N, C-alpha and C positions, 0 to 999 in steps of 0.2 A: 688270169690277171696279168696284164703286161707291165704295170707299174704300181708301186706301193704309194698310196696317198694317205691323207689324214684320216679319212674314214676307215681305211684298212688298218691303220695303226690302232685306232680305237677298237676295232674288231679283234685285232691280235691281243691287245692288252686284256680285254674281257676274256678271251679264250685262254690266255696264259693264267689268269687268276683261277678260272674254273679247272684247268688242267693241273695246276700245282695243288689246288685244294684236293682234287681227286687222288693225286699221287703223294700227298703229304705224309700220310702214315707210313707208306712203304719206304719213302726216302728217309724218314726219321729212323726207321728200324735198321737201315743199312748204314747209318752214320757212325763210322768208327775212326775217322781220321780228320784232323789231328788229335781230337779227343772224342770219345764215344758218348757225347752228351745228348744224342738222340733228338736233335732239334733242327737239323739242316733243312728238312722239308718244311717245317714250320717257319723258319727264318726266311726261306725263299718265298713262301706264300705271302707272308706279311710284308716283305719288301716289295713284291710285285703289286700287292694291294695298295700300298702307299704310292707306288708309281702311278697306278690307275687313278687313284683319287686326285693326284696332282693333274693328270690329263683331263679328268672330268671337270675340274675347277678352272681350267685355262682355255680361253677362246683360241682356237687354232684354225688355220685354213691351209696349212701346208704340211708335208711330211716332216720337214725339218723342225717346225714348231712343235708338232705332236711328239716327236721323239725327244726333243729337248725337255718338254714337260714331263715325260716319263722318266728321263734321266734325273731331273731335279727331285722328283718325288721319291725315286729309289734311293738317292743319296741321303735325303733327309730322313727317310724311314728305314735305312739299311739295318738289318738284324744279322749279327754274326758275321764271320768271315765270308760265308757264301753270299750274304746280302751285299757286302761291300763289293765283291767281285761282280755280282749282277749289276750293281749301279754303274760300274765302269764299262761293262758290256753295252749297256744302254747309252752311256755317254759317248762311246765310240761310234755307235750307230748315229747318234744325234750330230756329232761333229762332222761326220762324213756327209750327212744330208743337209747340213746347214745352208739356208738360203735357197733350197730347192722346193718346188711344189710337189714333186713326185720323185720316186726313186726306182730305177730299173735295175737290171742285173748287174751292170757295171758299178752302180752306186752301192749296192749291197755287198759286192766284192770288196770295194774300198772300205766300207763300214766294218765288215768283219775283220779286216786286217787292222784297222785302227782300234777296234775293241780288243783284239788280241794283244796289241801293244800296251794299251792302258791297263788291262787286267793283269798282265805280267808285271808291269811296273808297280802295281798296287801291293804286291806281295813281297815281303822282305826276303824270303828264302823260298823261291819256287821249287816245287817238288814234282817229279814225273809221276804220272798215274792219277792226276787230280783233274779238276775242272779246267785248269789251264792247259793241260795236255789235249783235252777234248776240244776246247775252243781253238787251239792252234791247228788241230787237224781239220776242223770245219773251215777255218779261214784259208788254209792251204788248198783245200778241195774247191772252195769258191774261186780262188785265184786261178787254179788250173782247169776250171771248167771251160770246155771249148766254145760254149755258147754264151751269149750275153742275155739270153732270155731269162727273165726274172724267175720263172718257176723252175727252170733247170739249174740255175745257180743255187737257189735255196735248197732244192732237193739234193744236190750234190753235197752241200754243206751238212745237211741233216744226216745223210747216209754216212758220211765220213765221221761225223760226231758219234753216231751209234756204234760204228766199228771201233773207234778209239775207246769208247766206253767199255766195250767188252774186253779190251786189252788191259784195262787199269789194274786188275788183280795180278797180272804178270809183271807190272812195273812197280808196284808198291806192296811190300811183303805183308804189311798189316792187313791189307784187303784180302790177300790170299789166305792168311790165317783165319780170318773171320768168314771167308767164303762169300764175299760180296764185292760189288763194284763200288766205285767212289760215289758217295751220295751227292756231292755238289755237281759232279759231272753228269749224274743221272738227271738232276734238275735242269741243267743246261740243255740236254738232249730233249727233254720234255718241251722246253721253250722253242727249240728249233723245229721239232715235230709240229708244234702248234702253228708256227709261222708257215710251214709248208701247207698245213691244212687250210689256213686262211687264204693263201695265194692260189692253191690249185684245187681246193675242194676235195682232194684225195689224201687222206691221212697216210703218213709214212709209218710203217710198222717198226717199232723199236724193240730190240730184244729185252725181255723183262729182267729186272735186277733180282738176283737171288737174295732172299732175306731169311736166313735160318733163325731159330729162336735165339735171342740174346741172353745167354747164360752169364752168371757172374764171372765165370772163368774167362769167357771170350771178351767180356768187358775189360777185365784186368789186363789181359794180353794186349788188347788194342791200346789201352790207356798207357801202358809202359812204353809203347812205341811212339806215343805222341808227346804231349806236354805234361808229363807226369809230375814235374816239379812245380808247376804253376796251378794255383787254385782258382783263379778268377779270370773271367773274360770282362774286359772294360771297354766300353764304347762311348763316344760322345761326338757331338757336332762341334765344330770350331769355326768361329767367324774371324776373318782377318786375312793377312797374307803371311803365313808362317814360313820359317826356314824349314822346309820339309825334310831336308837331309839331316839337319841337326835334330829335329824332333824324332825322326826314325832312329837315329843313333841312340838318343836318350831312352827311347822306349825299348829298343833292342837290348840295352844294358839291363832293363828291368825284366824282360821276358821274351816271348817269341810270338809268332803269328802276327807280326806288326804290319799294319797298313795305314797309310795316310793319303787319302785320295780326295780330290776336289771336283767341283762342277765347272771350274773355269771362271766363276763369278764371285769368288771370295768365300764360298761355303765348303767346308772340309769335313770328312768323316774320319775319325781316328779309332783304331781297333788294336788291342793287344791282349795277350794272355800273360798274366803276371801274378805276383803275390802282394806287392805293395800298391794297393789301389790309390792311396793318396798321392804317391809319387807319380803315378801314371797321369793323374788329373793335373797335378802341379806342372808337369812337363807341358801340358797344353796351355795352362794359365800363362806360362812364360812366353807363349807364342801368339796368344789371341784370347778370345772369350769362349770358353767351353760352356755348352749347355746341352740339355737333354741327355744327361749322363745316365748310362745304364750299366749295371754290374750283374753278372751271373756267376754263381759259385758252381764249379764243375761237380763237386761232390754231391750237390743236390740234383744236378741234371743226370749224372752218370748213374745214380741209384734209381734207374727207371723201374726196377723191379720192386722198389719200395714206395710207399705213398709219399707225396711231397710234404705233407704236414704230419708230423709225428706226435703232436699234442695240440690241444684245443686252444690254450691260453698261454701267454707269456707277458710279463711286465719287464720293460727295459728301462733302466735308470742310467742317465748320463751324469757322471759325477767324478770329481777329482778327489785325491786324498786316499791313501791306502786304508786308513781306519774307516772312512766313510764307505769305501767300496766293500770292505769286509762286512760292515754292518748291513748294507743292502743285500749282499749275497746271502747272509744268514737269514734274511727274511724271504728268500726264494726268488729274488729278482735277478735278471740278467744285467750285468754291469758293464759299461763301456765308458771310455774317456770322451768328454765333450769334444767335438770337432766341427769346424764349419765347412767340411767337405761332404756334400750330399752323397757321394759314392761310398764313403766310409760308413755313413749313417745307414744307408741302404743295406750295406753288407751285414751290419749288425742285426737289422730287422730280419733279413732273409735267413741268417744263420740260426735264428731261434727255431725255425721250422714249425712255427705255431700258426694256426689258422687266424687267431685273433691276437693282436699285439697292442698293448697299451704302453705308450712312451711317456716317461716322466723326465723332461729335459733338465730341470734345475737351473736353467740359465736363460734369461730373456733374449740374449743375443743369438740364440740358435734358431729363431723362428724361420728365417728364410731358407737356410739349408734343410731344415726339417720338412718344410712344406714340399720342397722338391723331392726329397727322399721318400716321403710318405706317398706322394702322388704316383711315383714309379712303382712302389710296392703294391699300392691299391690296384694299379693298372695290371699288374701281374697276378692278381687274384688273392692277395692277403688283405685282411681287414685290419687296418692300422688306425689308431686314434691317439692324438697327442693331448694329454691332460695338462692344462696350463699350470706349470710349477716353476716358479722363478727363483727357487732356492732349494738346497738339499733338505732343509727342514720341512718345506711344503711337500716335497717328494716323500719324505718319511710319513707325514700325516696321511697322504693318499694311499701309500702302500699298507698302512696299518688297517685300513678298512677294506682292502682288496679281498674279495670272496669269489673264488673260481666257481663256486656252485651256483652263483647268481647268473642270470642272463647277462651276456656280454655288455649290452647297452646299459642295463641297470647298474652293473658294476662300475662302468666308466663314470656314470653320473654321480655315484656315491664317492668315488675317488676325487672327482672334480670339486664336489661340495666340501670335502674334508680339506683339500688344498686351499680352497678359497677362504675357508674359515680360519686359516692359520696366518697370523701376522708374522712377517719376517724382518729380522734385524741383523745387523752385522757391525763388528768393530774391526777396523783395519787402519793401517798407517798410510797416510797420504803419500803418493809418489811424486806429485807435482803441484805447482801452484794452480789454484782454480777458484772460481767464484761459485758459492753454494747459496742455498736459500737462507742460511744463517750466517753468511759472511765469507770472507776470503780465508782459504787454508793455504798453508805452505808445506813444502816437502818435509816429511818427518812428523807432521801433526797427527794426532790421534783422532779418528773420525768415528762417530756413532751414526749409523745409517738405519733408516726405518722405511721399509717398502721401496728401497732403491734410492731414497733421497737422504742427503746429509742433514741430520737434525742436531748433532752435537759436535763441537770442535774443541779439543784441548791442545794447546801448543806443546809440541814435543821438546824434550822427553816428558811424557805425561804418565799419570798413575793409571795403568791399564785396568786394574781391578775396580777403581772408583768409577771410571767412565762406563765400564761394563755394567756395574750395578745401576747407574743412572739410566742407562738405556733400557735395562730390564724393567725398571720402575715405570718409565715412560710407556713402554709397551703394555704393561699391566694396568695402566690408568683406565683403559677401556674394558677391563675385566679379563678373566682368564683362569683356567684351572690347572693347566699343565705348561711348564716351560721346558723346552728342549734346547740344549746347547751342544754345538759341535765345536770342539777345540781345534783351531787351525794350527798350522805348523809354526806360527809366530806367537802362540799362546805361552805366557810365562808359567812356570811351575806353580801349582797350587791355585790357579785361577778358578777352577771349578769349585774348590772348597770355599773360596771367598764368596762366590755367587750363592752357593748353598747356604752358608751361614747368614748372608744378608736376607735371603728369602725366608729363612726360618724366623727371623726377627720381625721383618717388615711385612711379609706376606705369608704368614704361617699356613694359610689355607691352600697355598699353591704347591703342587708337586713338581719336582725337578728331575729331569732325565738328562744326564751328561755323558757324552761319548768323545773319544779322541778321533776327530775326523781327519786331521792332517792336511786340510786344504791349503794349497800354496798361496801365499800373499794375504791370508786371513788370520786375524787374532781369534775372533769368536764369531760364530754364526748362531743366531737365536731364533727360536720359533715359539709363539704363544698361541695356545688353543683355549 
């Protein structure tokens, strides 16, 4: 083949997907740097598949358009640090071939040089003995190739890449200790080998990567040489025109393995290893619109010798207040603070290591971030269901009927029915002037709320106990056998006793369960079943 055209790019993309799939397990096994999370082969395979999907969906009639479609798809679907670097390799090829119908040896030489520049710039702290070293060697070999023939240029690049791959254990101590070559570099050589196969029809032999059994000891050694202090890998796409230098600085202050790379058209991929997931996402929010946020916990990935799921069921409750948290923990739930950051919610779900997770949010404002977090968890293989609970008392009712011995689907239905059968009320102090269904309220007024709507207003300062009893009466007007109250942080001393005495006189048939919840900003939270 004298020149690479759009058809050849399609053939190469298809061959790359098949080659990476065939080598995925081997590359995963030798993945020890920067963290031995055993997913480099998988990340490269999924990133290349995303690139191919983009190409298949895009009408192209030139090599430049075909490579640009691959680059866009790789950036949008980049997985892990290796996927980010792969996206920049493809972007370099696309930029060099922009506006051309075919690409010969000279164009590939220029393309590999540009790919080398972009991939190196994508990594905050380049390290010798990695995929960057192999890419640089391939680019230099293409540059120094005496011929402009396409097949000779790509063959020289692939051969130099294979030789550089074999040298990686002598450049990076962690690889030598584990007895392997660099996993990301191995993936790049597979792609170069595949390119040669498409162009010449004669596959280039690549020295096999050694992959000894990954013992817990070798994992620990490798982990200590990598990002041992950081627990999570955070990635997201970012729309806009961010200040990339500032974003990199902020992310570097949070962790390592930082990369912020773009496609040249306003789409960026952000990658970092860190402990503070929320801060990593907030750094992106300050620069644009983050979306498709993904979080991986290294402890889950590194424990390749252990099953991913260590239990069948878990119930996660999102609730504020130390008293309420302890109450839910005592009932066997996993408890976390409510947050509108999908990445933090995803981390909570993943950390349960449960095959089936039931989420009880306790706050109607969490719907959107929960949907995003749940979608990502489901995509990664967890069964996650959100039971509509708009108050901690509804979450308590749902948890009370939870039975792990039932089928997961039946248990979720029972919990949802219990939550729906619980009317929710709340007493709190108004923070601002507003128009409600029952009139205007002023700051400092006492509000009685039923199912999220204000139904009672007492000008402040008001008798908290009296309004609380009125609200309970109103909620019991439709019947009920059990009243559950959570005392918020603003509840006056003795409020539970006043409500109990009132029920004993006015509703002697009703049982009361009172707990110190400690919810900030709340006086009393009431549930009626």
